[in-house]
N, C-alpha and C positions, 0 to 999 in steps of 0.2 A: 398138308396144310402149311402154308408159308408163315414164317415168323414175322411178328409185327416189326415195323421199321423202328430202328433205334433213334431216340431223341438226341439231337445234338447237344453237347455240353456247352454251358456258357463259358466264355473265355475267363481265365483267372483275372485278367485285367479289369473286367467289368465289376467283379467283386471288390477289387482294389479301389476303383473309382467310387463305389458306394461307401466304402469305409472312409475315404478321404472326404467325401461330401458330408458324411455324418460328423466327422471330426471338425470340419470347418463350421458347420451349423452349431455344434456344441460350443466351440470356442467363441463364436459370436454371441451366443446366448449367455455364456459364462461372463464374458467381458461386459456385456450389457447390464447384467445384474450387478456386477462390481460398480459400475458407474451409478446405477440407480440408488444403491444403498450406501455409497460413500457419503460422508458428511459434506454438505454444501455450505461453505462458509463465505458469505458475501460474494456469490458468483458474479454479481453485477459490477464488481471491481474491474472486470475486463482486463486482467493482467496480460493475456497473450497479445491483445491489441496495443496495450500501453508499451510493452517491450518492442513490438514491431515498429511502432511510431518512433520510439526513441532511436532505434537502430537506423531508421530512414532519415533522420535529421542530417543535414549536411555536416560533414566532419568538422569539428571545431566551432560549430555555430552556437552551442549551448553555453551560456554564461554560468547558470546556477542549476543544480539539481537538489531537490528536497528529499530527504530520506528520514524515516522514523515512524512514529506511531500514528494513531488516528487523530491526535491533536493537530499535527501538521497536515494530515490528509484532509481533514475537514476545514482547517483554518487558513490554508495558503492558496491563493488564486494566481496562477502564473499569468493569466490574461490581464489582471489588474497591474501586475508588475510591468508588463509590456506597455500598457496604456499610460501609466504614470511616468515611467522613466526609460522605456525602450529596452528593458532587461529581458533577455530570452531565458526562460526557465521551464523546467519540467518537474511536476510533483510526482515522485515515485514512492511516496509514503504509503503505508498500509495499516490496517487495523491490527494492533498488538504486535507490530514489527519491532521486536527488541533487538539488542546489539548483535546477537549471533546471526539473525536474519539480515540485518543491515549490512554486516560484513560480507555475507554471501551475495547479497544483492549488488553491493558495490563492485565485487569481483566480476559479476555478470555484466554490469553496465560498462565496465572498462573493456570487456571483450566485445561489446556490441558497437561501440563508437569511441571516438577520441575522448580523453578525459575532459570534463567541464572545468572551468576556472575555479569554481567554488562548489563545495557540497555543504548544504545547511542541514544539520542533524537536530532531531528532537530527542535529547538524551534522558528521557524520563525513566528508563529502566535502571538508572543508577539508584533510584529509591523505590521503584515499583516494578517488580520483576517476576515473571512466570517462566519456569523452565519447561523444556520440551516434554517432560513427563507429566506435567500438570494437565488435567483433563480439559481445562479451559483453553489451553494453547494447542492441543493436538490437532483440532481441525484447521487452525491457522497454519501450522506447519505443513499439513497435508496440501492445502491449497497453494501455499508458497512454493513447495517443491514441484508439485504437478504442473504448475503454470510457468516454470522457468523454460526458456526457449530451447535449450539443447540438452540431450541426454547426459553429457558429461557434467553440465551445470546441475542437473537434478541429482546425479550421484554424489557430487561434491557436497551439495547442501544436505542430502540425506545422511552422509557420513558425519557432518557437523551436528545435525540433529541428534544422532545416536550418541555422539560423544558428550553432548550437553545432558542428555537423559541419563547417562552413566548406568546403563543396564536396565533402567526402568521403563522400557519401551517394547511393545509387541511388534517386532520387525516384520514378521511374516504377515501379520494383520494389516500393516501399513500398505503393503503391496497388494494384498488380497482382502479387501474389506469384508467380503462375504464370510470369511473365517471369524471375523471379530464382531460384525454388526448383524449377525443372524437374527437378533431380536428387534431389529429396527423396523420390521415390517409393520408393526403397530404405529410407527411414527411417520410413515411416508405420507407426503402430500403431493399435490400437483407439481410443485417446484422440483421435486426429485426426478420427475419424468421429462423435464425440459432439457433439450439438447444444448450444447455450448453455443450453437448458432443463434439461439434465442437471446442469450445475453450479449453476444457480439453485436446483435442488432440494436442494442440499447446504448452502445458505445458512442460517446460524444467527443470526437478528436479535438475539437476546438477548446475543450477544457484543459488540455495539456496535463491530464492525469489527476486533476482535482476531483473530489467527491462529486458525483452527479448532482445536478441542481435540485431536482425534486426530492431527493433523499435528505437534503439539508435545509429545505424551506419549511421551517417549523417555528412555532412560537413557544418559548419556554415559560412554564408556569412556576418554576421553583422560586423560593424566596431566599435571597442571599443571606448567609449567616457566617459570622466569623468562626472559623474552625482552625485547629492546629493538629499537626501530625504528632501526637503525644507519644507514639510508640517508636519513634526514630532511634535507632541504635547505630547509626553510621551507614555510609554508602555500601551497597552490596558488592562484595569482593569479586564475584564472577563478572558483574557488570563493569566494574572498574577495569579489570583485565581486558574485557571485550572492547571497551571504548578506546583503551590505549592501543589495541591492535588496529582498530579502525583508523585512528588518527595517524598511526605509522604508515598504513597503506596509502592514505591520502598523500602524505608527504613524499612517499616513494613514487607516486604517480604524478607529482607536480601539482596537486590539488590543495587549495587552502581550505581547511575545515573550519566551519562556523557552527556554533551552538545556538539554537533558537528555543527559548523558554516561552511557551505560549501562555496566554492568560487562562487561569483555572481557579476555581473557588471552592474546591472540595477539601482544602486543608493539606493536601498531600505535599505541596511545596511551600509551606509557610513556616518561617522561622528557621530552625536548625537544618532541616533537609535542604532548603534552598542555599543556605550559607555553605554547607558542605559541598554541594554540587558546584557552586561558583568557585570555591577554593580549588577543587579538583581541576576544573576547566582552566583556571588561571595557571595552575602548575603545568598543565599540558601546553600552554601557550595558545589556547584556542579563544578566538574572539567570541563574545557572547552578545546576542540581542535578547534582552530580558524584558518581557512584558509584565513581569511581576515586580519590577523595580517600583519603589514608592512614587518616584517622579512620573514614570510612565503610567501608572495607575491613575494618577490625578489628571494627566494630560489627555489620556485616551477617553476618559469619561464613559466607561462602558455602561451600556443600557442592558441589563441582564435579560430582560424580557425580549428585547429587540435583537440582540446580538448572539444569544447563547442557545444551544440545543439542550444542554444540561450543565451541570456544575463544572465540567472539565472540557467541554467541546463548544467551539463556535458553531453557529449555524451558517447557512450560506450567506446571508446578509452580513453576519459578523465577519466572515472570511473576507468579504469585499472591503469592509471598513478597516480591518487589521492590515490587509495587504497594501492598501493605499499608503499607510505609514511605513510598512516594511520595505516598500520600494525605495523610499528615500533614506531609510536607515542603511540599506545595503549600498546605495549610491554614495552616501557619506563615508562609509567605512572603507569601501574598496574602489578601485579604478575601473568602474564599469561603463562601457561605452553605450551611448544612446543610439540604438539601431533604427529608430523609427523613420529616419529619412534615407535609409540605405535601401536601394532597390532590391538588393540581394535578400532582404528580409520581408518582401512584399506579402508572402504567405502569412506571416504573423499578423499583419494588419488586416488581412482578409479573415483570419480566425477571430480577431478581436471584434470585427463587425458582426460576425455570426454569433459570437458569444453575447455581445451587447443586445442584439435583437432577441435572442432566446431568453436571456435573463429578464428583459422587460416584459415579454409576453407571459412567462411563467409566474413571475411575481404578481403582475396585475391580475391574472386569472385566479391565482391561489389566494392572495391576501389583499389585493387592492393597491392603488397607486401610492397610498400613504406609506407603504413599506419599501418603496424604491430607494435605494441608497444612491446619492449623487455620484456620478462617475465622470 
């Protein structure tokens, strides 16, 4: 009786390929879960697209860059500055972007393109400050770092965040949200499952970085009331040091820093806080455009229901109204050339025409013609 034929052995490399395939599938699933359960903080801000557009602008063509918090993000319209005075500007402000983020962002912008002539800052963190260890700011820092263009820029900002937190930060959980947000499964919504391409599709390049229109077309129902910041104990030391560092970087890069104090009626910048902020900026030799000045408040004749989203933010219509005045304030303060008749800036005029048409259609559809601001 002959022996049964021996079965051929599978090559060792076949087992290796199976192991590699399993590892690859596991890694994809693991990274996918990290993305799903990481906090999404205003993903429609479209930071990757905003940075890419800024880098693509012709070198030296930007007059003004706006940096700072949601007040300037909501309140400044680069397209209005263009239409009013031919100023080329980009709004790179973001929600809760305090001085440490602004410094990191300015470093990044200097690496992406030639320095602008002026950078206009919203320095509200001098009196209202959240550090990196505060729960309210953690998702903002995460979005800020993850959406910076280059790995070296992400690492630099991450190190700045850790230094600001002074040990009060879960570093491993920052890079691996699964370790920290294991309890978030009960909070997940459809927005968590959307890919970055979904938000990129909402990007409106003709806004030049301003808050998307439909997010800012609202009618405010609050009643204006006189309030004061009665708990003021002086400017925040960390913020003072942070803004001094920012102004020094500007001057090193040949940029003129400008402070922009936006209109707000929550009492945060009324009385002593505003006076202290103005004294600090004056000591730093920084020009100030102050919409809380008594003369400005009278001249602007703010309509709180028409112009404001809430007590401290302009809505989209308010941003148009404010930016019309801001264009001429900037022109009066500085030697800014009107580019509207220069063929080299024809794309700006094309962006304006697209902006104007989109604004008209969205306002009329949402609120009616009575809410169109004259442009």
